[in-house]
Backbone as JSON Lines, residues from 0, in Angstrom:
{"i":0,"aa":"M","n":[17.3,185.78,73.63],"ca":[16.51,186.9,73.17],"c":[15.18,186.9,73.9]}
{"i":1,"aa":"K","n":[14.78,188.06,74.39],"ca":[13.53,188.19,75.11],"c":[12.35,188.34,74.16]}
{"i":2,"aa":"T","n":[11.24,187.75,74.55],"ca":[10.02,187.91,73.78],"c":[9.42,189.28,74.11]}
{"i":3,"aa":"P","n":[9.1,190.08,73.11],"ca":[8.51,191.39,73.4],"c":[7.13,191.22,74.04]}
{"i":4,"aa":"K","n":[6.81,192.1,74.95],"ca":[5.53,192.05,75.64],"c":[4.62,193.15,75.13]}
{"i":5,"aa":"L","n":[3.34,192.84,75.05],"ca":[2.34,193.83,74.68],"c":[1.91,194.6,75.93]}
{"i":6,"aa":"K","n":[1.43,195.8,75.71],"ca":[0.81,196.53,76.81],"c":[-0.48,195.81,77.19]}
{"i":7,"aa":"D","n":[-0.9,196.0,78.41],"ca":[-2.11,195.34,78.89],"c":[-3.33,195.76,78.06]}
{"i":8,"aa":"S","n":[-3.43,197.04,77.76],"ca":[-4.59,197.51,76.98],"c":[-4.53,196.98,75.54]}
{"i":9,"aa":"S","n":[-3.34,196.86,75.0],"ca":[-3.2,196.33,73.63],"c":[-3.6,194.86,73.57]}
{"i":10,"aa":"S","n":[-3.19,194.09,74.56],"ca":[-3.55,192.67,74.54],"c":[-5.06,192.5,74.73]}
{"i":11,"aa":"T","n":[-5.68,193.34,75.55],"ca":[-7.14,193.28,75.72],"c":[-7.85,193.61,74.4]}
{"i":12,"aa":"T","n":[-7.36,194.63,73.71],"ca":[-7.96,195.02,72.44],"c":[-7.78,193.92,71.39]}
{"i":13,"aa":"L","n":[-6.61,193.31,71.35],"ca":[-6.39,192.24,70.39],"c":[-7.24,191.01,70.7]}
{"i":14,"aa":"L","n":[-7.46,190.72,71.98],"ca":[-8.35,189.62,72.34],"c":[-9.78,189.91,71.88]}
{"i":15,"aa":"A","n":[-10.21,191.16,72.07],"ca":[-11.56,191.53,71.6],"c":[-11.65,191.41,70.09]}
{"i":16,"aa":"L","n":[-10.58,191.8,69.38],"ca":[-10.56,191.67,67.92],"c":[-10.6,190.2,67.49]}
{"i":17,"aa":"A","n":[-9.91,189.35,68.22],"ca":[-9.94,187.92,67.91],"c":[-11.35,187.35,68.07]}
{"i":18,"aa":"V","n":[-12.04,187.79,69.12],"ca":[-13.43,187.34,69.32],"c":[-14.32,187.88,68.21]}
{"i":19,"aa":"L","n":[-14.08,189.12,67.81],"ca":[-14.87,189.69,66.71],"c":[-14.59,188.97,65.39]}
{"i":20,"aa":"C","n":[-13.41,188.43,65.21],"ca":[-13.11,187.66,64.01],"c":[-13.66,186.23,64.09]}
{"i":21,"aa":"L","n":[-13.76,185.7,65.3],"ca":[-14.35,184.37,65.46],"c":[-15.85,184.39,65.16]}
{"i":22,"aa":"T","n":[-16.51,185.49,65.47],"ca":[-17.96,185.58,65.28],"c":[-18.35,185.38,63.82]}
{"i":23,"aa":"P","n":[-17.78,186.11,62.86],"ca":[-18.12,185.82,61.46],"c":[-17.68,184.42,61.04]}
{"i":24,"aa":"G","n":[-16.62,183.92,61.67],"ca":[-16.18,182.56,61.38],"c":[-17.23,181.52,61.76]}
{"i":25,"aa":"L","n":[-18.07,181.86,62.7],"ca":[-19.16,180.98,63.09],"c":[-20.4,181.19,62.23]}
{"i":26,"aa":"I","n":[-20.61,182.41,61.76],"ca":[-21.87,182.77,61.12],"c":[-21.84,182.63,59.6]}
{"i":27,"aa":"I","n":[-20.73,182.97,58.97],"ca":[-20.65,182.99,57.5],"c":[-20.82,181.58,56.95]}
{"i":28,"aa":"L","n":[-21.66,181.46,55.95],"ca":[-21.92,180.14,55.37],"c":[-20.91,179.75,54.29]}
{"i":29,"aa":"S","n":[-20.31,180.73,53.65],"ca":[-19.32,180.44,52.62],"c":[-18.06,179.86,53.25]}
{"i":30,"aa":"P","n":[-17.58,178.72,52.77],"ca":[-16.37,178.15,53.36],"c":[-15.14,179.04,53.19]}
{"i":31,"aa":"D","n":[-15.09,179.81,52.1],"ca":[-13.96,180.72,51.89],"c":[-13.93,181.8,52.96]}
{"i":32,"aa":"G","n":[-15.06,182.45,53.16],"ca":[-15.14,183.51,54.15],"c":[-14.95,183.0,55.57]}
{"i":33,"aa":"R","n":[-15.53,181.85,55.85],"ca":[-15.4,181.27,57.19],"c":[-13.93,180.95,57.49]}
{"i":34,"aa":"L","n":[-13.25,180.33,56.54],"ca":[-11.85,179.98,56.75],"c":[-10.98,181.23,56.9]}
{"i":35,"aa":"F","n":[-11.27,182.27,56.12],"ca":[-10.52,183.51,56.22],"c":[-10.6,184.09,57.64]}
{"i":36,"aa":"F","n":[-11.81,184.21,58.16],"ca":[-11.98,184.8,59.49],"c":[-11.43,183.91,60.59]}
{"i":37,"aa":"L","n":[-11.5,182.6,60.43],"ca":[-10.94,181.7,61.44],"c":[-9.42,181.78,61.46]}
{"i":38,"aa":"V","n":[-8.8,181.86,60.29],"ca":[-7.34,182.0,60.24],"c":[-6.92,183.34,60.82]}
{"i":39,"aa":"L","n":[-7.66,184.39,60.51],"ca":[-7.35,185.71,61.06],"c":[-7.47,185.71,62.58]}
{"i":40,"aa":"A","n":[-8.52,185.1,63.11],"ca":[-8.69,185.02,64.56],"c":[-7.58,184.19,65.19]}
{"i":41,"aa":"G","n":[-7.17,183.13,64.52],"ca":[-6.07,182.31,65.03],"c":[-4.75,183.05,65.06]}
{"i":42,"aa":"L","n":[-4.47,183.83,64.02],"ca":[-3.23,184.6,63.98],"c":[-3.2,185.66,65.08]}
{"i":43,"aa":"I","n":[-4.31,186.35,65.27],"ca":[-4.37,187.37,66.32],"c":[-4.22,186.72,67.69]}
{"i":44,"aa":"S","n":[-4.88,185.59,67.9],"ca":[-4.78,184.89,69.17],"c":[-3.36,184.4,69.42]}
{"i":45,"aa":"A","n":[-2.69,183.96,68.37],"ca":[-1.31,183.48,68.53],"c":[-0.38,184.61,68.96]}
{"i":46,"aa":"V","n":[-0.58,185.8,68.4],"ca":[0.25,186.95,68.79],"c":[0.04,187.27,70.26]}
{"i":47,"aa":"V","n":[-1.22,187.27,70.68],"ca":[-1.52,187.57,72.09],"c":[-1.0,186.46,72.99]}
{"i":48,"aa":"A","n":[-1.11,185.21,72.56],"ca":[-0.63,184.1,73.39],"c":[0.88,184.18,73.61]}
{"i":49,"aa":"V","n":[1.6,184.69,72.65],"ca":[3.05,184.78,72.78],"c":[3.47,186.01,73.58]}
{"i":50,"aa":"A","n":[2.8,187.13,73.36],"ca":[3.3,188.4,73.89],"c":[2.42,189.05,74.95]}
{"i":51,"aa":"A","n":[1.43,188.36,75.47],"ca":[0.57,188.95,76.49],"c":[1.34,189.12,77.8]}
{"i":52,"aa":"P","n":[1.02,190.18,78.55],"ca":[1.75,190.42,79.8],"c":[1.3,189.53,80.96]}
{"i":53,"aa":"S","n":[0.08,189.01,80.91],"ca":[-0.41,188.23,82.05],"c":[-0.77,186.81,81.62]}
{"i":54,"aa":"G","n":[-0.76,185.92,82.6],"ca":[-1.08,184.52,82.34],"c":[-2.53,184.32,81.95]}
{"i":55,"aa":"R","n":[-3.42,185.13,82.52],"ca":[-4.85,185.0,82.17],"c":[-5.1,185.3,80.7]}
{"i":56,"aa":"K","n":[-4.46,186.34,80.22],"ca":[-4.65,186.71,78.81],"c":[-4.0,185.69,77.89]}
{"i":57,"aa":"K","n":[-2.88,185.14,78.31],"ca":[-2.25,184.07,77.52],"c":[-3.16,182.85,77.45]}
{"i":58,"aa":"L","n":[-3.8,182.54,78.58],"ca":[-4.74,181.41,78.61],"c":[-5.94,181.67,77.71]}
{"i":59,"aa":"A","n":[-6.51,182.87,77.8],"ca":[-7.65,183.22,76.95],"c":[-7.27,183.18,75.47]}
{"i":60,"aa":"A","n":[-6.08,183.69,75.15],"ca":[-5.61,183.67,73.76],"c":[-5.36,182.24,73.29]}
{"i":61,"aa":"G","n":[-4.82,181.41,74.16],"ca":[-4.61,180.01,73.81],"c":[-5.92,179.3,73.55]}
{"i":62,"aa":"L","n":[-6.93,179.61,74.34],"ca":[-8.25,179.03,74.12],"c":[-8.83,179.5,72.79]}
{"i":63,"aa":"G","n":[-8.68,180.8,72.5],"ca":[-9.15,181.32,71.22],"c":[-8.42,180.69,70.05]}
{"i":64,"aa":"L","n":[-7.13,180.48,70.21],"ca":[-6.34,179.82,69.16],"c":[-6.81,178.38,68.95]}
{"i":65,"aa":"L","n":[-7.05,177.68,70.03],"ca":[-7.53,176.3,69.95],"c":[-8.88,176.23,69.23]}
{"i":66,"aa":"V","n":[-9.8,177.12,69.59],"ca":[-11.13,177.15,68.95],"c":[-10.98,177.44,67.46]}
{"i":67,"aa":"A","n":[-10.15,178.43,67.12],"ca":[-9.98,178.79,65.71],"c":[-9.38,177.64,64.9]}
{"i":68,"aa":"V","n":[-8.39,176.96,65.47],"ca":[-7.74,175.85,64.75],"c":[-8.7,174.68,64.57]}
{"i":69,"aa":"V","n":[-9.44,174.33,65.62],"ca":[-10.38,173.21,65.51],"c":[-11.46,173.51,64.48]}
{"i":70,"aa":"M","n":[-11.98,174.73,64.52],"ca":[-13.04,175.08,63.56],"c":[-12.49,175.17,62.14]}
{"i":71,"aa":"A","n":[-11.27,175.65,61.98],"ca":[-10.67,175.72,60.64],"c":[-10.43,174.32,60.09]}
{"i":72,"aa":"L","n":[-10.0,173.4,60.94],"ca":[-9.8,172.02,60.49],"c":[-11.13,171.37,60.09]}
{"i":73,"aa":"Q","n":[-12.2,171.72,60.77],"ca":[-13.51,171.19,60.4],"c":[-14.01,171.81,59.1]}
{"i":74,"aa":"T","n":[-13.63,173.04,58.82],"ca":[-14.07,173.75,57.62],"c":[-13.25,173.36,56.39]}
{"i":75,"aa":"W","n":[-12.02,172.9,56.59],"ca":[-11.11,172.63,55.48],"c":[-11.68,171.71,54.39]}
{"i":76,"aa":"P","n":[-12.27,170.55,54.71],"ca":[-12.8,169.7,53.64],"c":[-13.89,170.38,52.81]}
{"i":77,"aa":"E","n":[-14.74,171.15,53.47],"ca":[-15.79,171.87,52.76],"c":[-15.17,172.94,51.84]}
{"i":78,"aa":"Y","n":[-14.12,173.6,52.34],"ca":[-13.43,174.6,51.53],"c":[-12.79,173.95,50.3]}
{"i":79,"aa":"R","n":[-12.13,172.81,50.48],"ca":[-11.47,172.12,49.36],"c":[-12.5,171.71,48.31]}
{"i":80,"aa":"A","n":[-13.64,171.19,48.75],"ca":[-14.69,170.79,47.81],"c":[-15.2,172.0,47.04]}
{"i":81,"aa":"H","n":[-15.39,173.11,47.73],"ca":[-15.85,174.33,47.09],"c":[-14.81,174.85,46.1]}
{"i":82,"aa":"A","n":[-13.53,174.83,46.46],"ca":[-12.47,175.3,45.58],"c":[-12.34,174.4,44.35]}
{"i":83,"aa":"D","n":[-12.47,173.08,44.53],"ca":[-12.38,172.16,43.4],"c":[-13.56,172.37,42.45]}
{"i":84,"aa":"A","n":[-14.75,172.59,42.99],"ca":[-15.92,172.85,42.15],"c":[-15.73,174.15,41.36]}
{"i":85,"aa":"W","n":[-15.18,175.16,42.0],"ca":[-14.92,176.43,41.32],"c":[-13.89,176.25,40.22]}
{"i":86,"aa":"K","n":[-12.85,175.45,40.49],"ca":[-11.82,175.2,39.48],"c":[-12.41,174.48,38.26]}
{"i":87,"aa":"R","n":[-13.27,173.49,38.49],"ca":[-13.92,172.79,37.38],"c":[-14.81,173.74,36.59]}
{"i":88,"aa":"H","n":[-15.53,174.6,37.29],"ca":[-16.43,175.55,36.64],"c":[-15.66,176.52,35.75]}
{"i":89,"aa":"T","n":[-14.58,177.07,36.27],"ca":[-13.82,178.04,35.48],"c":[-13.07,177.38,34.33]}
{"i":90,"aa":"S","n":[-12.61,176.14,34.52],"ca":[-11.91,175.47,33.41],"c":[-12.88,175.12,32.28]}
{"i":91,"aa":"K","n":[-14.13,174.81,32.61],"ca":[-15.14,174.55,31.58],"c":[-15.42,175.82,30.77]}
{"i":92,"aa":"Q","n":[-15.46,176.96,31.48],"ca":[-15.69,178.23,30.76],"c":[-14.53,178.54,29.84]}
{"i":93,"aa":"L","n":[-13.31,178.29,30.26],"ca":[-12.15,178.56,29.41],"c":[-12.13,177.64,28.2]}
{"i":94,"aa":"E","n":[-12.52,176.38,28.38],"ca":[-12.54,175.42,27.28],"c":[-13.6,175.84,26.26]}
{"i":95,"aa":"S","n":[-14.74,176.31,26.72],"ca":[-15.81,176.68,25.79],"c":[-15.46,177.96,25.02]}
{"i":96,"aa":"R","n":[-14.67,178.83,25.61],"ca":[-14.24,180.05,24.93],"c":[-13.19,179.74,23.86]}
{"i":97,"aa":"G","n":[-12.4,178.72,24.09],"ca":[-11.34,178.37,23.15],"c":[-11.85,177.72,21.89]}
{"i":98,"aa":"K","n":[-13.06,177.23,21.89],"ca":[-13.6,176.54,20.71],"c":[-14.2,177.5,19.73]}
């Protein structure tokens, strides 16, 4: 089965979108928001890396994917700590309402 190829203009646009998604991933301080944008940039980069028509665009998409994955892995512990704190906070509110 052949891998479908993107048009050249479509792959360029998707690469630009991946860069635009990486930017908030660098700037946003909330671990939830940062992880969301990094995963989104990684998914877009993965699509371009698989279906880009030229080797240069595949290389650029692979680099974007690598950056997104490395940054997401660095953000993961902070995200887990934030999610656990939120879970403790909401469970305390539920316990106090039940009394």
